[in-house]
TIMAR-580029 format. One line per 3 residues: number of its first residue (from 1); their letters; for each residue z, x, y of C-alpha. Coordinates in nm, 3 decimals, decimal comma. Each point is the difference from the previous one (the first is absolute). Example, Ala and Ser with C-alpha at 12.3 -4.5 7.8 and 13.67 -1.06 7.14 Angstrom:
2
1	AS	0,780 1,230 -0,450; -0,066 0,137 0,344
! end
This chain:
504
1	MLH	-1,978 -6,651 -0,089; -0,283 -0,172 0,181; -0,065 -0,376 -0,019
4	VCA	-0,324 -0,150 0,140; -0,010 -0,363 0,113; -0,309 -0,197 0,085
7	SQR	0,170 -0,246 0,238; 0,307 -0,049 0,214; 0,135 -0,264 -0,239
10	EAE	-0,024 0,243 -0,292; 0,169 0,265 0,216; 0,284 -0,241 0,080
13	RLR	0,062 -0,077 -0,367; -0,007 0,368 -0,091; 0,229 0,102 0,286
16	ERL	0,264 -0,257 -0,098; -0,007 0,127 -0,361; -0,023 0,376 0,049
19	HPE	0,144 0,066 0,350; -0,247 0,285 0,083; 0,081 0,276 0,250
22	VLL	-0,349 0,019 0,165; -0,246 -0,269 0,102; -0,357 0,124 0,057
25	TDG	-0,194 -0,288 0,156; -0,329 -0,060 0,173; 0,028 0,018 0,377
28	RAG	-0,141 -0,352 0,015; 0,292 -0,146 -0,201; 0,128 -0,183 0,304
31	LAW	0,299 0,050 0,224; 0,178 -0,317 -0,114; -0,008 0,097 -0,365
34	LRQ	0,124 0,354 0,073; 0,291 -0,141 0,202; 0,088 -0,229 -0,289
37	VRS	-0,005 0,295 -0,242; 0,216 0,214 0,231; 0,254 -0,281 0,048
40	RDP	0,036 -0,038 -0,377; 0,027 0,373 -0,067; 0,079 0,200 0,317
43	HLF	0,023 0,324 -0,204; -0,359 -0,019 -0,127; -0,228 0,280 0,131
46	TIA	-0,325 -0,165 0,120; -0,329 0,193 0,032; -0,303 -0,159 0,167
49	WTG	-0,334 0,115 -0,146; -0,259 -0,054 0,264; -0,337 0,109 0,130
52	EDE	-0,074 0,149 0,338; -0,133 -0,332 0,132; 0,312 -0,201 -0,099
55	WRD	0,255 0,167 0,227; 0,092 -0,309 0,196; 0,181 -0,185 -0,283
58	TVA	0,159 0,322 -0,120; 0,136 0,088 0,343; 0,145 -0,352 0,037
61	AIN	0,174 0,037 -0,336; 0,138 0,341 0,099; 0,127 -0,137 0,332
64	AGV	0,161 -0,290 -0,184; 0,191 0,246 -0,220; -0,139 -0,129 -0,326
67	VDA	-0,219 0,304 -0,082; 0,145 0,344 -0,057; -0,316 0,211 -0,050
70	VLL	-0,381 -0,016 0,023; -0,246 0,130 -0,256; -0,359 0,032 0,117
73	ERL	-0,277 -0,082 -0,242; -0,196 0,312 0,086; 0,285 0,235 -0,098
76	PQA	-0,050 0,161 -0,339; 0,222 -0,118 -0,284; 0,187 0,329 0,003
79	HWQ	0,190 -0,128 0,305; 0,106 -0,321 -0,169; 0,247 0,140 -0,254
82	PLL	0,229 0,184 0,250; 0,014 -0,313 0,216; 0,087 -0,221 -0,293
85	QRG	0,268 0,246 -0,117; 0,144 0,015 0,348; -0,005 -0,380 0,016
88	CEQ	0,195 -0,021 -0,326; 0,254 0,250 0,122; 0,033 -0,184 0,330
91	ALT	0,050 -0,335 -0,174; 0,261 0,145 -0,238; 0,176 0,158 0,298
94	RRH	0,000 -0,335 0,177; 0,140 -0,178 -0,303; 0,266 0,269 -0,052
97	TAS	0,094 -0,010 0,368; 0,024 -0,378 -0,010; 0,220 0,026 -0,310
100	LLG	0,223 0,253 0,177; 0,017 -0,220 0,306; 0,095 -0,295 -0,216
103	EFA	0,268 0,206 -0,173; 0,122 0,126 0,335; 0,015 -0,357 0,129
106	ARN	0,200 -0,109 -0,304; 0,237 0,296 0,038; 0,030 -0,072 0,371
109	AEL	0,088 -0,360 -0,078; 0,263 0,121 -0,246; 0,136 0,239 0,262
112	LAF	0,017 -0,279 0,254; 0,183 -0,221 -0,249; 0,237 0,286 -0,087
115	KER	0,056 0,061 0,371; 0,091 -0,364 0,047; 0,239 0,013 -0,297
118	LEA	0,147 0,327 0,128; 0,053 -0,149 0,345; 0,169 -0,299 -0,159
121	MVA	0,221 0,229 -0,211; 0,086 0,211 0,304; 0,084 -0,313 0,198
124	ERT	0,215 -0,130 -0,285; 0,170 0,337 -0,043; 0,059 0,024 0,373
127	AHL	0,158 -0,344 -0,005; 0,222 0,107 -0,291; 0,096 0,319 0,183
130	LEA	0,083 -0,195 0,314; 0,206 -0,241 -0,206; 0,174 0,291 -0,174
133	QER	0,065 0,161 0,337; 0,152 -0,322 0,127; 0,218 -0,022 -0,311
136	LQA	0,099 0,364 0,041; 0,088 -0,052 0,365; 0,197 -0,310 -0,093
139	AQR	0,181 0,196 -0,273; 0,074 0,281 0,244; 0,139 -0,251 0,247
142	LII	0,217 -0,146 -0,274; 0,123 0,347 -0,095; 0,080 0,085 0,361
145	QAE	0,170 -0,336 0,034; 0,198 0,058 -0,319; 0,104 0,349 0,110
148	TQA	0,093 -0,129 0,345; 0,184 -0,290 -0,157; 0,191 0,234 -0,229
151	TVS	0,091 0,223 0,294; 0,110 -0,296 0,211; 0,197 -0,137 -0,294
154	YLL	0,173 0,336 -0,046; 0,080 0,026 0,371; 0,126 -0,357 0,016
157	RGI	0,231 0,056 -0,293; 0,141 0,306 0,171; 0,037 -0,190 0,328
160	AHE	0,160 -0,291 -0,183; 0,251 0,234 -0,159; 0,085 0,155 0,337
163	FNN	0,027 -0,340 0,168; 0,189 -0,174 -0,275; 0,280 0,255 -0,016
166	PLA	0,120 -0,059 0,361; -0,085 -0,369 -0,031; 0,225 -0,017 -0,304
169	AIY	0,294 0,135 0,200; -0,070 -0,230 0,296; -0,047 -0,299 -0,226
172	GYA	0,310 0,066 -0,209; 0,237 0,069 0,287; -0,135 -0,298 0,195
175	QRL	0,075 -0,224 -0,298; 0,352 0,140 -0,027; 0,063 -0,043 0,374
178	RRQ	-0,129 -0,355 -0,013; 0,253 -0,090 -0,270; 0,281 0,173 0,190
181	QAQ	-0,092 -0,152 0,338; -0,053 -0,354 -0,122; 0,247 -0,130 0,261
184	DPD	-0,207 0,119 0,299; -0,316 -0,212 0,037; -0,163 0,235 0,252
187	VVR	0,042 0,305 -0,229; -0,124 -0,199 -0,298; -0,308 -0,105 0,196
190	RLD	-0,078 0,359 0,097; 0,054 0,122 -0,356; -0,230 -0,275 -0,127
193	VIL	-0,269 0,132 0,236; 0,045 0,350 -0,146; -0,022 -0,132 -0,355
196	QEV	-0,307 -0,206 0,089; -0,180 0,297 0,157; 0,083 0,227 -0,295
199	EHC	-0,144 -0,262 -0,233; -0,308 -0,015 0,221; -0,038 0,380 -0,030
202	RQV	0,019 -0,031 -0,378; -0,275 -0,260 0,001; -0,226 0,212 0,222
205	VDQ	0,036 0,303 -0,227; -0,068 -0,216 -0,306; -0,316 -0,147 0,159
208	LRQ	-0,130 0,348 0,081; 0,072 0,104 -0,357; -0,200 -0,295 -0,131
211	LAS	-0,301 0,102 0,211; 0,008 0,347 -0,155; 0,051 -0,097 -0,362
214	PLN	-0,322 -0,034 -0,208; 0,167 -0,176 -0,292; 0,015 -0,373 0,070
217	EPI	0,152 -0,139 -0,320; 0,352 0,011 -0,139; 0,102 0,241 -0,275
220	GRV	0,154 -0,140 -0,315; 0,015 0,031 -0,376; -0,346 0,002 -0,155
223	DPA	-0,149 0,059 -0,344; -0,254 0,286 0,033; -0,165 -0,090 -0,331
226	AIL	-0,081 -0,353 0,120; -0,127 0,126 0,336; -0,218 0,266 -0,166
229	QQA	-0,152 -0,271 -0,219; -0,063 -0,215 0,309; -0,177 0,291 0,170
232	SER	-0,221 0,047 -0,307; -0,088 -0,369 -0,013; -0,090 -0,008 0,368
235	LTS	-0,235 0,298 -0,035; -0,157 -0,163 -0,304; -0,055 -0,322 0,196
238	IGR	-0,209 0,187 0,260; -0,222 0,161 -0,264; 0,169 0,337 -0,059
241	RVP	0,027 0,117 -0,360; 0,363 0,097 -0,039; 0,081 0,246 -0,283
244	RLQ	0,211 -0,113 -0,293; 0,364 -0,034 0,110; 0,296 0,105 -0,212
247	IAA	0,323 -0,095 0,177; 0,334 0,097 -0,152; 0,326 -0,181 0,074
250	LPQ	0,071 0,080 0,365; 0,334 -0,041 0,182; 0,013 -0,209 0,313
253	VQA	-0,019 0,178 0,335; 0,078 -0,074 0,363; -0,335 -0,044 0,177
256	APR	-0,219 -0,228 0,211; -0,216 -0,190 -0,254; -0,326 -0,035 0,198
259	ALE	0,017 0,359 0,120; 0,066 0,121 -0,356; -0,301 -0,197 -0,127
262	TIF	-0,217 0,168 0,266; 0,131 0,340 -0,112; -0,084 -0,076 -0,364
265	EHI	-0,351 -0,115 0,099; -0,072 0,333 0,171; 0,122 0,187 -0,308
268	LLN	-0,214 -0,211 -0,235; -0,307 0,047 0,222; 0,049 0,377 -0,009
271	AIE	0,018 -0,014 -0,380; -0,320 -0,209 -0,013; -0,185 0,249 0,222
274	AGA	0,125 0,285 -0,222; -0,168 -0,163 -0,301; 0,321 -0,093 -0,183
277	ESI	-0,020 -0,208 -0,316; 0,374 -0,066 -0,037; 0,310 0,000 0,219
280	ECT	0,356 0,037 -0,124; 0,307 -0,090 0,208; 0,348 0,124 -0,093
283	AQE	0,328 0,040 0,189; 0,310 0,215 0,017; 0,326 -0,100 0,167
286	HDR	0,235 0,263 0,141; 0,266 0,015 0,271; -0,065 -0,350 0,138
289	RVR	-0,374 0,068 0,021; -0,296 -0,112 -0,213; -0,302 0,225 -0,049
292	LCI	-0,316 -0,182 -0,108; -0,271 0,211 -0,165; -0,351 -0,153 0,005
295	AND	-0,222 0,234 -0,205; -0,375 -0,033 -0,065; -0,249 0,189 -0,219
298	GET	-0,265 0,044 0,269; -0,105 0,312 0,186; 0,265 0,272 0,027
301	PSD	0,075 0,072 0,369; -0,047 0,350 0,141; 0,265 0,200 0,182
304	EVL	-0,158 -0,097 0,332; 0,021 -0,370 -0,086; 0,363 0,031 -0,111
307	ANA	0,095 0,179 0,321; -0,173 -0,249 0,231; 0,026 -0,327 -0,193
310	VRP	0,197 -0,191 0,267; -0,153 0,174 0,301; -0,193 -0,248 0,220
313	LFT	-0,381 0,001 -0,038; 0,004 0,256 -0,283; -0,254 -0,091 -0,267
316	TKA	-0,236 0,186 -0,232; -0,232 -0,302 -0,022; -0,096 -0,059 0,362
319	AAG	-0,366 -0,035 -0,103; 0,095 -0,303 -0,209; 0,153 -0,173 0,301
322	HRG	0,361 0,094 -0,068; 0,223 0,033 0,303; 0,300 0,179 -0,147
325	LGL	0,260 -0,254 0,112; 0,118 -0,157 -0,325; 0,289 0,228 -0,092
328	TTA	0,073 0,059 0,369; 0,056 -0,372 0,048; 0,209 -0,012 -0,316
331	AAL	0,215 0,290 0,123; 0,055 -0,170 0,338; 0,102 -0,328 -0,165
334	LRE	0,235 0,179 -0,239; 0,169 0,189 0,282; 0,094 -0,334 0,153
337	QDG	0,160 -0,099 -0,333; 0,196 0,324 -0,045; -0,254 0,106 -0,260
340	AIE	-0,233 0,292 -0,063; -0,331 0,070 -0,177; -0,149 0,310 -0,160
343	LVR	-0,324 0,081 -0,183; 0,024 0,238 -0,297; -0,206 0,097 -0,302
346	RTS	0,056 -0,188 -0,320; 0,245 0,181 -0,230; -0,217 -0,046 -0,310
349	GRG	-0,379 -0,003 -0,004; -0,234 -0,051 0,292; 0,074 -0,229 0,289
352	AAV	0,248 -0,054 0,281; 0,335 -0,168 0,050; 0,147 -0,166 0,308
355	LIE	0,377 0,019 0,032; 0,170 -0,272 0,207; 0,369 0,016 0,078
358	LPS	0,194 -0,304 0,121; 0,365 -0,108 0,018; 0,126 -0,167 -0,315
361	AAV	0,082 -0,370 0,019; 0,299 0,067 -0,227; 0,177 0,174 0,289
364	DQQ	0,007 -0,317 0,206; 0,121 -0,198 -0,300; 0,276 0,253 -0,071
367	REE	0,106 -0,006 0,363; 0,026 -0,380 -0,005; 0,196 0,006 -0,323
370	RAA	0,227 0,269 0,136; 0,058 -0,193 0,323; 0,097 -0,307 -0,200
373	TVP	0,260 0,189 -0,202; 0,146 0,252 0,245; 0,355 0,082 -0,113
376	GPT	0,282 0,106 0,228; 0,134 0,352 0,009; 0,147 0,133 -0,322
379	EGE	0,369 0,070 -0,044; 0,113 0,310 0,185; -0,297 -0,018 0,238
382	PRR	0,064 -0,044 0,376; -0,068 -0,369 0,029; -0,150 -0,013 0,351
385	SVL	-0,097 0,356 0,087; -0,359 0,006 0,128; -0,217 0,300 0,097
388	VVE	-0,237 -0,074 0,289; -0,284 0,255 0,032; -0,174 -0,059 0,334
391	DEV	-0,149 0,253 0,243; 0,009 -0,241 0,295; 0,365 0,024 0,108
394	SVG	0,002 -0,336 0,178; -0,137 -0,180 -0,306; 0,240 0,187 -0,231
397	ELL	0,301 -0,088 0,216; -0,111 -0,362 0,011; -0,020 -0,014 -0,381
400	CDL	0,344 0,162 -0,027; 0,147 -0,252 0,244; -0,148 -0,289 -0,198
403	LRE	0,135 0,145 -0,326; 0,347 0,038 0,150; -0,008 -0,362 0,113
406	LGC	-0,075 -0,095 -0,360; 0,296 0,202 -0,124; -0,190 0,306 -0,128
409	TPM	0,073 0,367 0,066; -0,324 0,160 0,127; -0,086 0,368 0,041
412	LAP	-0,299 0,105 0,211; -0,238 0,286 -0,086; -0,281 0,063 0,255
415	QAA	-0,199 0,235 -0,225; -0,088 0,048 -0,364; 0,198 0,326 -0,019
418	SAM	0,322 -0,155 0,130; -0,050 -0,294 -0,237; -0,026 0,241 -0,296
421	TLL	0,324 0,164 0,108; 0,184 -0,333 0,025; -0,133 -0,107 -0,341
424	AQH	0,143 0,315 -0,153; 0,339 -0,052 0,165; 0,052 -0,377 -0,030
427	RFA	-0,073 -0,293 -0,226; -0,165 -0,304 0,155; -0,031 -0,360 -0,106
430	ALL	-0,338 -0,046 0,171; -0,264 0,180 0,206; -0,209 -0,107 0,302
433	VDL	-0,270 0,267 0,034; -0,281 0,034 0,256; -0,330 0,091 -0,167
436	TLP	-0,107 0,237 0,281; 0,241 0,281 0,091; -0,058 0,304 0,223
439	DGS	0,066 0,251 -0,280; -0,138 -0,182 -0,300; -0,050 -0,333 -0,171
442	GID	0,262 -0,264 -0,062; -0,130 -0,017 -0,359; 0,124 0,356 -0,052
445	VVR	0,350 -0,114 0,103; -0,023 -0,297 -0,238; -0,107 0,224 -0,291
448	RAL	0,291 0,234 0,067; 0,243 -0,293 0,013; -0,132 -0,142 -0,328
451	ALD	0,027 0,341 -0,165; 0,369 0,012 0,098; 0,071 -0,368 -0,072
454	PGL	-0,262 -0,203 -0,194; 0,205 -0,316 0,062; -0,110 0,004 0,364
457	ARR	-0,350 -0,109 -0,104; 0,096 -0,364 0,048; 0,169 0,044 0,338
460	IVL	-0,254 0,185 0,213; -0,184 -0,144 0,303; -0,286 0,182 0,173
463	TSG	-0,064 -0,047 0,373; -0,341 0,039 0,165; -0,140 -0,029 0,350
466	DAD	-0,345 -0,094 -0,133; -0,099 -0,329 0,165; -0,238 -0,087 -0,284
469	AMR	0,172 -0,254 -0,223; -0,256 0,058 -0,275; 0,063 0,373 0,018
472	RQQ	0,374 -0,059 -0,029; -0,067 -0,217 -0,303; -0,204 0,283 -0,154
475	LAI	0,283 0,246 0,066; 0,245 -0,234 -0,167; -0,228 -0,033 -0,301
478	EHG	-0,064 0,373 -0,020; 0,362 0,115 0,027; 0,171 -0,298 -0,157
481	FPI	0,250 -0,054 0,282; 0,027 -0,271 0,266; -0,138 0,094 0,343
484	LGK	0,178 -0,081 0,327; -0,261 -0,004 0,275; 0,084 0,108 0,353
487	PFR	0,079 -0,162 0,235; 0,223 -0,207 -0,228; 0,210 -0,306 0,055
490	VPE	0,373 0,007 -0,061; -0,023 -0,278 -0,263; -0,248 0,213 -0,196
493	VQR	0,250 0,286 -0,022; 0,278 -0,239 -0,097; -0,216 -0,154 -0,272
496	LIH	-0,088 0,340 -0,148; 0,364 0,111 -0,003; 0,094 -0,321 -0,181
499	ELG	-0,286 0,051 -0,251; 0,125 0,352 -0,070; 0,335 -0,150 -0,099
502	LVE	0,203 0,195 0,255; 0,156 -0,308 0,159; 0,073 -0,348 -0,126
! end
């Protein structure tokens, strides 16, 4: 479409309204006006129509870059149409190129913005990975420390047992000699030195044991239902949505309360991560033990999860930031409380169940009640016959000597087998049995004795070389008998014999 304008002003108005592709202007239009037109529409194709005597202005316009083509007046009109068509095509190409460049610029700006966001995300992710690596390294150090601590604790208990057996003999005989040599001040002084050094050895072993023990709170009677509720309330207070709790009547157990609350928190967190909606806690009591069952209706664990539940750093949700230490920590804490933990599938429906086993608090109560009402030997029973089962001959002979001084008739068995033989051949009023024997456990001897004479249940004392007083307390709670720790003092033995009702 061709539009003809009689003046530059008319051309300006038309150009603003129609945005033409080609401007065909007289060569005498002026360089200033052409520059103004080109600045307003740089894509416009400009043709200068000029005569042969007007080349000067046209050349200046071409050199200024404001004229794209020249049309001579003398050329026939047949040459005009191809030039105008080419001018239109060139203008459209310019406009399309400019549009593409604009689009490319916009896309490039978007890419630059995306690059900046990506760099920020990479930096943030790198920071998270570094933080996770630091946490992982810290967790690994804790695991190595825990394993080392457990190994040291195990070794120290063995060393304590080996030390305390000879110390018991030295300590006991030194006490006896001190009483017998009370008239000689020099001997008494030397024996006091021996007793003082033995006591010092006991303290050193106990301090080493304290360094190796991870549990730093006493064990006592606790209500697991109340502690489970406390664990739920604490998780709720920090913003975790705890599933609905259904807690049955639970018997009291022997445990460390803060440690047990930590154990319950790990179990509840696992249930939350498994998508549980409800949690049910029940209990069974059998053979002086309580088994707590904490079942949830969340995701059912696979065989791999069941097999590796308490293995350090095992987790199927590492991508979610899980470290796999919850049940491992719970298992370590329970081991220090003579407990155990196990992950199983729920017996009915989907979900999982955590089984926790702990000593029953009723055992300690029964032991106290039994100690308060210990009767003497029944009629026809040898009143003061005592079986001493001790593999350390020096300690066994010392106990026999002390029993003889108290008016009892002791018999010494250095092994479990010989003790079984004596139990089959004789009747005894009481038993003093070492827990650790070379050919078995002292508990096996006790069970055999109770099978032959149930009345002995109230007149049995267990001896142990474990220097850990808390561990001895756990043994007493577990087995229901008083524990005589080695090395022992003579008054301790005398007190136990009186409590057993063997002497007045």
